[in-house]
C-alpha positions as CSV (number, residue, x, y, z in Angstrom):
1,X,5.2,18.6,-13.4
2,X,4.1,15.9,-15.7
3,X,2.6,12.9,-13.8
4,X,4.1,9.5,-13.7
5,X,2.6,7.5,-16.5
6,X,2.5,4.1,-14.8
7,X,1.9,1.5,-17.6
8,X,2.8,4.1,-20.2
9,X,6.1,5.0,-18.6
10,X,8.9,4.9,-21.2
11,X,11.3,2.9,-18.9
12,X,8.5,0.4,-18.1
13,X,7.8,-0.1,-21.8
14,X,11.5,-0.4,-22.8
15,X,12.3,-2.7,-19.9
16,X,9.2,-4.9,-20.5
17,X,10.1,-5.2,-24.2
18,X,13.7,-6.1,-23.3
19,X,12.6,-8.5,-20.6
20,X,10.2,-10.4,-22.9
21,X,12.7,-10.5,-25.7
22,X,15.4,-11.9,-23.4
23,X,13.0,-14.3,-21.8
24,X,11.7,-15.6,-25.2
25,X,14.8,-15.4,-27.3
26,X,17.9,-14.6,-25.3
27,X,17.7,-17.6,-23.0
28,X,17.2,-19.9,-26.0
29,X,20.3,-18.6,-27.7
30,X,22.7,-18.6,-24.7
31,X,23.7,-21.2,-22.2
32,X,25.0,-18.9,-19.5
33,X,26.5,-15.5,-18.9
34,X,24.9,-12.2,-18.3
35,X,22.0,-12.4,-20.9
36,X,21.0,-15.8,-19.6
37,X,21.6,-15.4,-15.9
38,X,21.2,-11.8,-14.9
39,X,19.8,-9.5,-17.6
40,X,16.1,-10.0,-16.6
41,X,17.1,-9.6,-12.9
42,X,18.5,-6.2,-13.8
43,X,15.3,-5.2,-15.6
44,X,12.9,-6.6,-13.0
45,X,12.4,-3.5,-10.9
46,X,11.6,-1.3,-13.9
47,X,9.1,-4.0,-15.0
48,X,7.4,-4.6,-11.7
49,X,7.3,-1.3,-9.9
50,X,5.0,0.7,-12.4
51,X,2.2,-1.9,-12.4
52,X,2.5,-2.3,-8.6
53,X,2.2,1.4,-8.1
54,X,-0.7,1.6,-10.6
55,X,-2.6,-1.1,-8.7
56,X,-1.9,0.8,-5.4
57,X,-3.1,4.0,-7.0
58,X,-6.3,2.4,-8.3
59,X,-7.0,0.9,-4.9
60,X,-6.6,4.4,-3.3
61,X,-3.4,3.3,-1.4
62,X,-1.2,5.7,-3.3
63,X,-2.3,9.3,-3.8
64,X,-1.4,11.3,-6.8
65,X,0.8,10.4,-9.7
66,X,4.3,11.2,-8.5
67,X,7.3,9.4,-9.8
68,X,8.4,6.4,-7.7
69,X,10.0,7.3,-4.4
70,X,12.9,5.5,-2.8
71,X,10.8,3.3,-0.6
72,X,8.5,2.4,-3.4
73,X,11.6,0.9,-5.2
74,X,13.4,-0.5,-2.2
75,X,10.5,-2.5,-0.7
76,X,9.8,-4.5,-3.9
77,X,13.6,-5.2,-4.2
78,X,13.6,-6.6,-0.7
79,X,10.4,-8.7,-1.2
80,X,11.7,-10.1,-4.6
81,X,15.1,-10.9,-3.0
82,X,13.5,-12.7,0.0
83,X,10.9,-14.6,-2.1
84,X,13.2,-15.7,-5.0
85,X,16.5,-16.1,-3.2
86,X,15.4,-17.3,0.3
87,X,11.9,-18.8,0.3
88,X,11.5,-20.5,-3.1
89,X,14.9,-22.2,-3.2
90,X,14.1,-23.8,0.2
91,X,10.9,-25.4,-1.1
92,X,11.1,-29.0,-2.3
93,X,10.3,-29.5,-6.0
94,X,10.7,-25.8,-6.9
95,X,13.3,-25.4,-9.7
96,X,14.9,-22.3,-8.1
97,X,18.4,-21.7,-6.8
98,X,19.6,-19.0,-4.5
99,X,22.1,-16.7,-6.2
100,X,23.5,-13.6,-4.4
101,X,24.4,-12.1,-7.8
102,X,20.7,-12.0,-8.5
103,X,20.2,-9.8,-5.5
104,X,23.0,-7.5,-6.7
105,X,21.3,-7.3,-10.1
106,X,17.9,-6.4,-8.5
107,X,19.6,-3.7,-6.5
108,X,21.6,-2.4,-9.5
109,X,18.4,-2.4,-11.6
110,X,16.6,-0.5,-8.9
111,X,19.3,2.1,-8.6
112,X,19.3,2.5,-12.4
113,X,15.5,2.8,-12.5
114,X,15.5,5.3,-9.6
115,X,18.1,7.4,-11.4
116,X,16.1,7.4,-14.6
117,X,12.9,8.3,-12.9
118,X,14.6,11.1,-11.0
119,X,16.1,12.4,-14.2
120,X,12.8,12.0,-16.1
121,X,10.8,13.8,-13.3
122,X,13.2,16.7,-13.4
123,X,13.2,16.9,-17.2
124,X,9.4,16.8,-17.2
125,X,9.3,19.6,-14.6
126,X,10.7,22.0,-17.2
127,X,7.3,22.0,-18.8
128,X,8.5,21.2,-22.3
129,X,11.4,20.5,-24.5
130,X,14.3,22.9,-25.1
131,X,13.3,22.8,-28.8
132,X,10.1,24.7,-27.9
133,X,12.3,27.8,-27.7
134,X,13.4,27.7,-31.3
135,X,16.8,27.5,-32.9
136,X,19.7,28.9,-30.9
137,X,17.6,29.4,-27.8
138,X,17.4,27.5,-24.5
139,X,14.8,27.1,-21.8
140,X,15.5,29.3,-18.8
141,X,12.3,28.7,-16.7
142,X,9.1,26.6,-16.8
143,X,6.5,27.4,-19.4
144,X,4.0,30.0,-18.2
145,X,6.4,31.6,-15.7
146,X,5.8,35.4,-15.2
147,X,8.3,38.2,-15.5
148,X,7.9,40.6,-12.6
149,X,9.5,43.4,-14.6
150,X,6.9,43.8,-17.3
151,X,6.0,42.1,-20.6
152,X,8.1,39.2,-21.8
153,X,10.2,39.5,-24.9
154,X,10.3,35.8,-25.6
155,X,6.5,35.4,-26.1
156,X,6.1,33.9,-22.6
157,X,8.0,30.8,-23.3
158,X,10.9,31.2,-20.8
159,X,13.5,31.1,-23.5
160,X,16.8,32.9,-23.9
161,X,18.9,33.3,-27.0
162,X,22.4,32.0,-26.9
163,X,25.0,34.7,-27.4
164,X,26.7,34.6,-30.8
165,X,30.2,33.1,-30.8
């Protein structure tokens, strides 16, 4: 299985780019609505979790390079919700308002990120792309798998030709 790429994770890169674009441009061009009020809240987990896990990994508090687990996504959501929707709005002089829709956006973004990372970890576990098999063939097992019945006829790639229609 391919390791989690932390700061090179495709979801982190895409979400960070969208977050910065919305923060810099989207909020200037809109006065309200989803882009102004909740888009960045939806992206926050995908932007925050990979750097957090990278720091924990570098400090030796997270072993290996596994894709984010449920608790590694849920805990940041809870902390972000408490800080930004409970603690900060209660402080005098802090321009922050509590919004339960933000918490829903954090949770929805966390679920979306978790589903992506689960899918990406499974697609990475196949050991390659289906196109590695060639035209009209599909991957049937991970690269390097052995056939217990003798030599492989597919060059050891774990491929199978689709039957002709």
